[in-house]
N, C-alpha and C positions, 0 to 999 in steps of 0.2 A: 688795682685792677686784677682780674682773674687771668692767670697765665697757664694754670694747670688745675686739674680737678682737686688737688689737695694743697694748692698754693695760691695765695693772693697777696697783693702788695697794698699796704695802707701807708700813706705819707702823713707825717706829722710836721707841723710848722714850728721849727725851733726858734723862729724870730721872736715868739712870745716870751721866750726865756731871757731876752735882752742880754745875751752873752757878751756883748761889746762892753758892758760895765766892768768886766773882768780883764779886759785887754791890756790894761796898764799894770797889772799886778804880777805878770810873769813873762817869760820869754817865748812861750809856745802859743800857738793859735787858740784863741778863746773857744772856738768850736770844739776843741778837744774835751771841754768840760760838759758837752751835751750829754754824754753817757751817764753822768751823775744824775740826770733828771729823768732817766728812762722809767723808773717806777712811778714818776709823777705824770708822765706823758701817756703811759699805757695803764689803764685801769685794770682792776681784777687781781686775782691771787695766783694765776697760773705762772709757772716758771717762765722767765724771759732769757733767751740766749742772745748775748751781745757778741759780735765779731768785728774786729778791726777791718778797715777797708783794704789794708795791704796784706790780704790773705787770699788763699784759694782753697776751696773745699774739694777734696778728692774722694770722700766717702761719706756715708750716711752718719749724721750726728744726732739723729733722733734718740738713740739710746741714752743720751744725756737726760732726757725728759723723764726717764724712769728711775733716776737716782733719788735716793732718800737723803736729803740734806739735814733732816731734823729741824732744829731752830736756827741753823746757820743762815747767814744772809746771802751767801753766794758760793759757787764752786769755781775753781780755776786750776790751771797747771802750775807746778812749781817752776820758778825761773832756773834755768840750767846753764845760762851764760852770764857771767858777771855776778850780780847780787844773788846770794843764796839765802841770807837771813836778813831780817828786818833792820838790824843795826848797820848794815852795809850802806844804806842810803836813807838815814833818818836823823835829821837835825834836832829832833825832839828828844826829851829825856825818856829813857826806857829803864824803869826802876827794878825790873826783875830779870833773872836769867831767862825765864819763859818768854818775856817780851823781846829781849835782845836776840834770842835764838829762834824766834817765830819764823816759820817758813815764809820766804819772800816769793810772791806769785807774780807771774806775768799775766797781765790782764787783757791781752789781746783777744782772748775768748773768755768770757765769764757767763755763767748761768746764774741769774739773779733770782732770789726768792723775794718777791715784792713786799709781802706783809712784814717779814722780819726786817727787811731793809728799811721800810718806813718806820716801823716801831723803834728801831735803833737810831733813827735820825742820821743815817749814814751820809745822805746828801748834804744836810745842814753842817754836820761836823767837818766834812771834807772841804766845803767851801770856806768855812771859817779859817781853816789852816792855809788854804791856797791863796787867800787874799791878804795874808800877813806879809808885811814888807821885810820882816826880820828873819824869815825862813826861806831857805833855798833847797828844793828837792831836785835832784838830778833827773829823775823820772816823773816829776810833777804829780799828776793825778793818780798815776799807778802806785807810787809810793804812799801817797795819802790814803788811798783806798786800802792798801795793805795795813797802814797804821790804825785807821779808825775801825776797821773790820777785823783786826788781829784776833786770832783764836776762834773766829766765827766764819772761816773759809774752809770749805771741804776740798781736799786735793783730788784731782782727777788725773787720769792717764795723760802723759805728755803728748800722746798721739793726737790729742784734740787741739794742740797748739804747738806744732813742731817748728822750731826755728829753722829757717832755710839753710843755715850754715851746717846743720847737722844731718841734712837729708841726702840720701844716695838712692839712685834708681834701682840699685842692686839689692837694697835691704829687703829682708824677707816680707815684712808687712809695711805698706805705705801708710803714712798717717792720714787721719781724717782731714786735718787742717794744716796747711803750710803757711807760715807766718814770715813775711819778708820784712824784718825789722831793719832799722838803719836808714840812711838817706837815699841809697840807690835802689830803685825798684825795677822789676822786669820790664815794665812798660816804658822805662827810660832808655832801653837798649834795643838796638835793631836786630840782635841775635842773642841766643841764650848764652850766659856766661858760666853756668853750672848746671848740675842735674836739676836743682830746684827751679832754676829759671826755665829749663826745658819743660818741666811739669806745668809751670804756669802758662807758657805759650801753648802747650797742647790743650790744656783745659779751656783757654780763651778761644782757641779756634773751634773747639767743639761747641762752645756756647754760641758762637757767632752763626753756626749753621742753622 
């Protein structure tokens, strides 16, 4: 539906994906796999920006659409907490130093290039690994995406996916996206617990008006 002259919302029925067939193969909700199907659900060749639901947008992210990714399948921000390189959370064999030291990306925000993604078979390759009983990935589809798309991910400024624990209201430039990773979210609390929580509450109140 049309909410703004430059904004519209189109809903896609993910029930057709039959995600329940994956529910027994891992410990996280099967709906988490829905993003793997985005290039199948949305036709065309235009870049697609995916953003996790536990985020808040504080600035314009449209400059992402002007980036030249070449033939890479996606763009994302490097992980800055915990896993830094692919071998930190990959039970699969990594046969080269380039693979072992490949940048590990946080996929809370990704810009997908649909055509290279489809041509590389990223969805199919990721599902094949996620449904194996002999593999365990701490960060599930995030690590699998890092593995199957390694060396074909363009790094972008971490301001497009700033982890909430690193945010301060006094910093010179606020990030475009705040990402509330972890189990406790701002909407679980009756009052802000940090600067990032306060930013989320401020944004939610503005949205409600």
